[in-house]
C-alpha positions, 0 to 999 in steps of 0.5 A: 645565638644572640648575643643577649641570649648568651648574656642571658645564660651567662648570667644563669650559669653565675647564678648557679654557681653562687647558689652553690652546689651545682653539678655538671655533667660533661657531654662528648656529643649533642646526644648526651647533652640532650641526655643530661638535659632532659635529665634536669641538669640545670647546667651542661658542661663539655668535656676535651677528653670525652669530646676527643675519645668519641672520636678516636683520638688522645685528650692534649688539643689532638683536636685543633681549635676549629673542630672543638669549636664546631663540636662546642656549637653542636651541644650548645645547639639543641639544649637550652641550658648554659654550657661552659666549655672545656678548652684545654689550655687553651690551643696554643701557648700565647695570650693571643692564642687563648684570646682567640679560643674564646672569641670561638668558644663565645661565638659556638655558645658557650657561657665560660670556660675552662683553661688548663695550666698545663703546657699539652707539649713540654714534658719537662716543665708541664705547666707554665710558669705564674707569670704567662698563666695570668697573662694567659688568665688576663688575655682570656678575660679580657676576650 
């Protein structure tokens, strides 16, 4: 997907958000994404849990960044509508990890992301603290 096409898709997705009442089905593979688009949905999101479970693993970054990028790319290749991607907690705790993930999903053709504030590796402090999450979001926006 060219940069111009990705920008057009992102602008389209933004307009859908601004219009309100956007209903986003969550695709777990290319076939489900096509079915949702053919059913008339104007955008199709990815689901990290659905992708993980359909491949026999748990949710929570059990699939690595590169594998998730490939799954997102397989979805964006088969639909013409905008695709925001569920990137779990960004595949690493640091802002640099998040930026790397954002670059990867943009390369895969996604127009936006869902970035969780939960730490998949921490039972006692399950959420990133506010300063850490702010830094992660800043890195995501910069990417």
